[in-house]
C-alpha positions, 0 to 999 in steps of 0.5 A, spaced: 838 394 277 832 397 281 827 392 283 831 386 283 826 382 286 821 383 280 826 383 275 832 379 274 837 374 270 831 371 267 829 377 264 836 379 262 837 373 259 831 372 254 832 379 252 839 378 250 836 372 246 832 377 242 837 381 241 842 376 239 837 373 234 837 379 230 831 383 234 826 381 229 818 382 230 813 378 232 812 376 225 818 372 225 821 371 232 819 366 237 819 370 243 812 372 243 810 365 241 814 362 247 811 367 252 804 366 249 805 358 250 807 359 257 802 364 259 796 359 256 799 353 260 799 357 266 792 359 266 789 353 263 787 354 256 789 352 249 790 359 246 794 366 248 795 372 244 799 377 246 798 385 244 801 391 245 796 393 251 790 390 255 786 395 251 787 392 244 786 385 247 779 387 249 777 390 242 780 384 239 775 380 243 769 384 241 771 383 234 772 376 235 765 375 238 762 379 232 760 386 236 759 391 231 755 397 229 749 398 233 750 392 238 750 393 245 755 391 250 754 391 258 759 392 263 760 396 269 762 403 270 767 402 275 773 401 270 778 404 266 776 408 260 779 403 256 772 399 256 768 405 253 773 406 248 773 399 245 766 399 245 766 406 241 771 403 236 767 398 234 761 403 233 757 399 239 753 402 244 755 402 252 750 399 257 752 400 264 750 395 269 751 397 276 756 394 281 755 390 288 756 394 294 761 389 297 765 386 292 765 392 288 764 388 281 758 388 276 752 385 279 749 380 275 742 382 277 743 388 273 746 385 267 739 381 267 735 388 267 740 391 262 739 385 256 735 387 250 735 384 243 741 388 241 746 385 246 751 382 243 756 381 249 757 382 256 764 385 258 765 384 266 771 386 270 774 382 275 776 388 279 782 389 283 784 382 283 777 379 285 773 375 280 766 377 278 760 372 280 761 368 273 756 363 274 750 367 273 753 371 268 755 365 264 748 362 265 745 369 262 749 369 256 747 362 255 740 363 255 740 369 251 746 367 246 751 372 248 758 372 249 762 373 255 769 377 255 772 377 262 776 383 263 781 380 268 786 386 267 788 386 274 786 379 276 792 374 274 791 367 276 784 369 280 780 363 282 772 363 282 769 357 286 776 354 286 776 354 278 781 358 274 777 364 271 780 363 264 777 356 264 770 360 265 769 366 260 769 365 252 775 370 252 779 372 258 783 379 257 789 381 261 794 387 262 801 386 262 802 394 264 808 395 269 803 395 275 800 388 274 802 381 276 806 380 270 809 386 266 812 387 260 812 395 261 806 396 257 802 390 253 796 385 254 795 378 253 788 375 251 786 367 252 781 363 250 779 355 248 775 357 242 780 356 236 776 361 231 776 366 237 783 365 237 785 366 230 780 372 229 783 376 235 790 374 232 789 377 225 785 383 228 792 384 232 796 383 226 794 387 220 789 381 218 795 376 215 792 370 212 798 366 214 796 367 222 794 361 226 791 360 233 797 358 236 802 362 232 803 369 230 809 368 225 808 369 218 815 369 215 816 362 216 816 360 208 819 366 205 819 363 198 812 363 199 811 370 202 816 374 197 812 371 191 809 377 187 802 373 187 802 372 194 796 375 197 798 377 204 791 379 208 785 376 208 782 379 214 781 386 217 786 388 223 790 393 226 798 393 228 797 391 235 802 386 236 807 385 242 814 387 241 819 381 242 823 384 247 817 385 251 815 378 250 821 376 253 820 380 259 813 377 259 816 370 259 820 371 265 815 374 269 810 368 267 815 363 270 815 367 277 808 368 277 806 364 283 811 367 287 808 374 285 801 372 287 803 369 293 807 375 296 801 380 294 796 375 298 800 375 304 801 383 304 793 383 303 793 379 309 797 384 313 792 390 311 786 385 313 789 384 320 789 392 321 782 393 318 779 387 321 775 391 327 775 398 324 767 399 323 768 404 317 773 400 313 770 395 309 775 391 305 773 388 298 769 382 300 772 375 297 767 370 297 768 363 299 772 359 293 775 365 290 782 367 290 783 374 290 790 376 287 790 383 290 792 387 284 791 392 290 788 392 297 781 396 296 777 398 302 770 402 302 771 408 307 764 409 310 766 415 315 763 422 314 767 426 320 773 425 317 774 426 309 777 421 304 782 426 303 784 428 310 785 420 312 789 420 306 794 426 308 795 423 315 796 416 312 802 419 308 804 423 314 805 417 317 809 414 312 804 411 307 805 411 300 799 414 298 792 412 298 789 411 290 782 413 288 778 409 284 777 412 277 771 416 276 765 412 273 766 411 266 759 415 264 761 421 268 768 422 265 768 428 261 769 424 254 762 422 256 758 427 260 760 432 255 758 428 249 765 429 246 764 421 244 758 422 239 763 425 234 766 418 233 759 416 230 754 421 230 749 417 226 749 412 232 750 416 238 747 423 236 741 422 241 745 417 246 746 420 253 748 417 260 745 421 266 747 420 273 743 415 277 743 409 272 748 405 277 746 408 284 751 403 288 757 405 283 755 412 284 755 411 292 761 407 293 766 410 287 768 416 292 769 412 298 774 407 295 781 407 297 786 402 294 793 400 297 799 398 294 801 391 294 806 391 289 812 390 294 818 386 294 817 383 301 813 383 307 818 387 310 818 392 305 810 392 306 810 393 313 812 400 314 806 402 310 801 397 313 804 400 320 802 407 317 795 405 316 795 402 323 797 409 326 792 413 321 786 409 324 789 410 331 790 417 330 782 418 328 779 413 333 
């Protein structure tokens, strides 16, 4: 087996349990429930609902807080296109707030400037493993009666002012895609302490089955009732976004070792820190006091004009580095948005909507400069040659 440091006997044993039980779905088996309970306990909340992607979790969150036609949702443009897609799917309007130059996360001051009477939700992104500045965001939300959905796809177990981030926002969403701290191959899991939100999100991700509960995705526990011809199965609108039981088996095993995964990424990030500490053109993502950055990636801002981003990357790879990964293009600069192709989703609402460059100047400035370095190694020893490649690259261009 490859990646034995990441996948082991626990994953295999739980997957065998699913197969031995008859390979049921999440509507009849109990592996999703076990994964959800373990994850909820780990991050410190009451409810967790598993999904087939971290995109589906975000859309379920928007649905739970009532985002619909013509509502506005504020989020940063420095994020994956999923954030745009889920807002458009709800026939809502994306509103982009700028980011901070040092943390790369959404700027609460710009959120405040963008709030209107149509604002229904704020969807900050805790980028690269670092929590966004949640206190002022939650204060703004309380002041205006707005819900907060923290997109923590890359920030499993992150802390803000020494508090687990899942305890702060109304809803917190995680990805379990293969590069994340917990992986199910593809998938996502969303958490909340609000039972109404939990029920809504579970129903939204499972065809609106009436029998679904905040803490249980099974609907066929009472077959005599379920199979009665007079039984009405669905009392809410929903998609089929459920996580497969076999994926949840992996998620459960991964959650049991989450502390180890986090600790290793933090140690590897510190190795990179030591290399860039005195380099006057490399600025690591700033982690405020009291925050725990769990480093989905080690990310720096590259501020140098005489050596291009691409030249630096190529030399790093020549010295044995895995490659330097670029930040996504800003969401409103993606072709989907800049070409106007998004307007066909709901022409009456989006016909006159456009997103010109200049609306988030800090994000536009730093996006081309960001460099992401891998932290997902099995040991400090495996990471060491990659860190050394960075040291050699810095020395080469000194």
